[in-house]
DRENVEXBA-776420 format. One record per residue: residue number from 0; x, y, z of N, C-alpha, C in turn. Coordinates in steps of 0.02 Angstrom, whole numbers. Example, Ala and Ser with C-alpha at 12.3 -4.5 7.8 and 13.67 -1.06 7.14 Angstrom:
BEGIN
{0, {660, -284, 390}, {615, -225, 390}, {660, -165, 390}}
{1, {642, -112, 354}, {684, -53, 357}, {645, 2, 394}}
This chain:
BEGIN
{0, {-137, -1688, -1620}, {-138, -1666, -1696}, {-195, -1699, -1727}}
{1, {-238, -1653, -1769}, {-291, -1690, -1807}, {-257, -1727, -1866}}
{2, {-308, -1772, -1893}, {-277, -1811, -1960}, {-258, -1766, -2014}}
{3, {-289, -1708, -2024}, {-276, -1668, -2077}, {-212, -1632, -2070}}
{4, {-201, -1618, -2013}, {-123, -1579, -1993}, {-71, -1643, -1996}}
{5, {-88, -1704, -1977}, {-40, -1762, -1978}, {-22, -1770, -2054}}
{6, {-86, -1773, -2098}, {-69, -1784, -2169}, {-25, -1727, -2191}}
{7, {-38, -1663, -2183}, {-4, -1610, -2202}, {69, -1614, -2186}}
{8, {74, -1635, -2125}, {154, -1638, -2103}, {184, -1687, -2137}}
{9, {155, -1752, -2141}, {185, -1803, -2186}, {203, -1786, -2248}}
{10, {152, -1760, -2286}, {165, -1733, -2351}, {222, -1693, -2354}}
{11, {225, -1633, -2316}, {282, -1588, -2310}, {349, -1618, -2303}}
{12, {354, -1681, -2269}, {416, -1718, -2243}, {434, -1753, -2313}}
{13, {376, -1781, -2340}, {397, -1822, -2400}, {424, -1779, -2455}}
{14, {389, -1718, -2459}, {411, -1672, -2506}, {480, -1645, -2499}}
{15, {508, -1636, -2435}, {575, -1620, -2419}, {615, -1676, -2434}}
{16, {598, -1742, -2419}, {648, -1786, -2436}, {663, -1797, -2509}}
{17, {606, -1784, -2546}, {610, -1791, -2623}, {650, -1738, -2646}}
{18, {642, -1675, -2617}, {680, -1623, -2646}, {751, -1632, -2623}}
{19, {759, -1653, -2567}, {836, -1667, -2554}, {871, -1722, -2589}}
{20, {835, -1773, -2610}, {854, -1830, -2650}, {873, -1795, -2721}}
{21, {827, -1760, -2740}, {850, -1716, -2804}, {908, -1678, -2802}}
{22, {919, -1643, -2753}, {977, -1607, -2744}, {1046, -1651, -2743}}
{23, {1036, -1704, -2701}, {1089, -1753, -2699}, {1108, -1780, -2768}}
{24, {1059, -1801, -2807}, {1063, -1834, -2875}, {1086, -1771, -2926}}
{25, {1074, -1714, -2918}, {1098, -1654, -2952}, {1170, -1643, -2938}}
{26, {1191, -1652, -2874}, {1263, -1650, -2859}, {1303, -1705, -2891}}
{27, {1275, -1769, -2889}, {1310, -1816, -2920}, {1320, -1814, -2992}}
{28, {1267, -1794, -3034}, {1270, -1774, -3105}, {1322, -1730, -3108}}
{29, {1325, -1670, -3073}, {1372, -1612, -3090}, {1438, -1640, -3073}}
{30, {1455, -1689, -3024}, {1515, -1714, -3018}, {1534, -1762, -3072}}
{31, {1493, -1797, -3094}, {1509, -1844, -3151}, {1528, -1798, -3208}}
{32, {1487, -1749, -3219}, {1499, -1695, -3278}, {1573, -1672, -3271}}
{33, {1585, -1641, -3206}, {1653, -1610, -3202}, {1712, -1657, -3209}}
{34, {1702, -1720, -3185}, {1765, -1761, -3201}, {1764, -1790, -3274}}
{35, {1708, -1788, -3309}, {1695, -1805, -3379}, {1748, -1754, -3417}}
{36, {1764, -1693, -3391}, {1809, -1641, -3431}, {1873, -1660, -3405}}
{37, {1893, -1704, -3366}, {1960, -1713, -3354}, {1980, -1792, -3370}}
{38, {1989, -1802, -3433}, {1997, -1878, -3458}, {2066, -1904, -3429}}
{39, {2112, -1868, -3408}, {2175, -1899, -3398}, {2172, -1926, -3318}}
{40, {2118, -1917, -3285}, {2116, -1940, -3215}, {2112, -2026, -3218}}
{41, {2142, -2055, -3170}, {2128, -2123, -3167}, {2061, -2132, -3138}}
{42, {2043, -2205, -3127}, {1979, -2218, -3107}, {1976, -2202, -3029}}
{43, {2025, -2208, -2995}, {2028, -2195, -2921}, {2028, -2123, -2916}}
{44, {2070, -2085, -2951}, {2063, -2022, -2943}, {1993, -1981, -2969}}
{45, {1965, -2006, -3021}, {1900, -1991, -3051}, {1851, -1995, -2981}}
{46, {1852, -2060, -2951}, {1803, -2061, -2899}, {1821, -2025, -2834}}
{47, {1875, -2010, -2822}, {1897, -1966, -2767}, {1879, -1891, -2786}}
{48, {1882, -1865, -2849}, {1864, -1802, -2858}, {1785, -1798, -2866}}
{49, {1754, -1847, -2894}, {1678, -1852, -2890}, {1651, -1843, -2814}}
{50, {1686, -1882, -2771}, {1668, -1887, -2700}, {1680, -1818, -2670}}
{51, {1734, -1792, -2676}, {1742, -1726, -2647}, {1694, -1672, -2669}}
{52, {1691, -1672, -2744}, {1643, -1628, -2781}, {1571, -1636, -2751}}
{53, {1550, -1698, -2743}, {1487, -1706, -2719}, {1475, -1679, -2646}}
{54, {1521, -1696, -2603}, {1523, -1674, -2533}, {1521, -1598, -2519}}
{55, {1565, -1566, -2561}, {1569, -1500, -2577}, {1495, -1469, -2592}}
{56, {1467, -1490, -2642}, {1400, -1463, -2664}, {1349, -1481, -2619}}
{57, {1339, -1534, -2590}, {1289, -1558, -2536}, {1298, -1516, -2482}}
{58, {1371, -1497, -2453}, {1370, -1451, -2401}, {1351, -1381, -2416}}
{59, {1368, -1351, -2475}, {1335, -1293, -2499}, {1267, -1299, -2495}}
{60, {1230, -1335, -2529}, {1160, -1341, -2534}, {1134, -1340, -2450}}
{61, {1158, -1375, -2406}, {1133, -1387, -2345}, {1143, -1321, -2313}}
{62, {1204, -1286, -2317}, {1205, -1212, -2289}, {1149, -1168, -2315}}
{63, {1139, -1174, -2380}, {1092, -1128, -2414}, {1018, -1137, -2388}}
{64, {1004, -1206, -2386}, {932, -1227, -2352}, {923, -1201, -2279}}
{65, {989, -1208, -2241}, {981, -1187, -2173}, {973, -1106, -2165}}
{66, {1002, -1077, -2212}, {993, -1003, -2215}, {926, -980, -2224}}
{67, {891, -1013, -2286}, {828, -1006, -2304}, {779, -1024, -2252}}
{68, {777, -1081, -2204}, {749, -1105, -2160}, {741, -1048, -2100}}
{69, {801, -1022, -2084}, {809, -977, -2026}, {781, -908, -2060}}
{70, {782, -884, -2122}, {754, -825, -2141}, {672, -836, -2139}}
{71, {648, -896, -2165}, {577, -909, -2172}, {548, -899, -2091}}
{72, {586, -929, -2046}, {569, -925, -1972}, {563, -852, -1940}}
{73, {608, -813, -1970}, {607, -739, -1950}, {547, -704, -1983}}
{74, {534, -717, -2046}, {486, -693, -2078}, {420, -707, -2051}}
{75, {409, -767, -2026}, {344, -798, -1999}, {333, -754, -1937}}
{76, {384, -748, -1888}, {380, -713, -1837}, {356, -631, -1841}}
{77, {391, -604, -1896}, {381, -534, -1908}, {311, -535, -1939}}
{78, {282, -578, -1986}, {223, -573, -2019}, {161, -590, -1974}}
{79, {183, -635, -1923}, {128, -646, -1871}, {119, -590, -1820}}
{80, {173, -554, -1808}, {175, -482, -1766}, {126, -432, -1799}}
{81, {145, -428, -1869}, {112, -378, -1901}, {39, -400, -1910}}
{82, {28, -458, -1919}, {-44, -483, -1928}, {-87, -461, -1860}}
{83, {-60, -479, -1798}, {-88, -466, -1735}, {-99, -399, -1729}}
{84, {-56, -354, -1743}, {-59, -279, -1739}, {-119, -255, -1783}}
{85, {-111, -282, -1846}, {-172, -258, -1895}, {-244, -284, -1875}}
{86, {-247, -339, -1850}, {-307, -367, -1834}, {-329, -331, -1754}}
{87, {-289, -313, -1724}, {-303, -282, -1665}, {-336, -200, -1690}}
{88, {-296, -166, -1743}, {-322, -108, -1761}, {-385, -116, -1793}}
{89, {-394, -163, -1834}, {-464, -172, -1861}, {-522, -189, -1820}}
{90, {-505, -226, -1761}, {-560, -240, -1712}, {-576, -172, -1671}}
{91, {-515, -130, -1664}, {-527, -64, -1626}, {-573, -18, -1677}}
{92, {-545, -13, -1732}, {-593, 28, -1784}, {-659, 2, -1786}}
{93, {-669, -63, -1786}, {-745, -86, -1792}, {-779, -74, -1724}}
{94, {-752, -78, -1675}, {-778, -67, -1608}, {-801, 13, -1608}}
{95, {-756, 57, -1627}, {-765, 128, -1636}, {-819, 152, -1676}}
{96, {-822, 111, -1734}, {-881, 122, -1776}, {-941, 106, -1759}}
{97, {-945, 49, -1717}, {-1011, 18, -1696}, {-1034, 76, -1624}}
{98, {-978, 96, -1593}, {-992, 140, -1539}, {-1015, 202, -1562}}
{99, {-986, 239, -1622}, {-1002, 301, -1652}, {-1077, 285, -1686}}
{100, {-1091, 233, -1708}, {-1154, 225, -1742}, {-1209, 224, -1686}}
{101, {-1195, 184, -1635}, {-1232, 185, -1579}, {-1255, 255, -1543}}
{102, {-1199, 290, -1540}, {-1199, 351, -1510}, {-1238, 395, -1548}}
{103, {-1241, 394, -1618}, {-1274, 445, -1664}, {-1347, 410, -1669}}
{104, {-1361, 350, -1654}, {-1425, 329, -1655}, {-1465, 346, -1585}}
{105, {-1418, 351, -1536}, {-1449, 375, -1462}, {-1458, 442, -1470}}
{106, {-1420, 480, -1493}, {-1428, 555, -1501}, {-1492, 568, -1544}}
{107, {-1508, 534, -1611}, {-1560, 549, -1637}, {-1624, 528, -1599}}
{108, {-1615, 472, -1560}, {-1681, 450, -1526}, {-1698, 511, -1468}}
{109, {-1639, 533, -1438}, {-1655, 579, -1388}, {-1674, 652, -1411}}
{110, {-1660, 670, -1470}, {-1675, 725, -1494}, {-1743, 733, -1517}}
{111, {-1775, 664, -1540}, {-1845, 660, -1553}, {-1891, 667, -1494}}
{112, {-1873, 645, -1430}, {-1911, 643, -1383}, {-1919, 706, -1341}}
């Protein structure tokens, strides 16, 4: 792997970690807000509800991300296949155009002779 690819990979990983940390922090804030609406909870109950809420939110986020990653991989394969087909068609059309032009030029030269 070249240094540019290495840097891009490192930046992608860093971005992923930062995004995930933000998601975990959002889960924590939501759990805190949720238990704030339940003032009758004891401290131990509040902590347990926050823990369960956070864990549920993080699990849901992870499942969503896994679905998105799987779909992105499917789309990558689909688009790469389409790109290869399109490229093959373009090359074939270009070769056909060159061959047609060469044939026309040859016919013009032969008719002048």
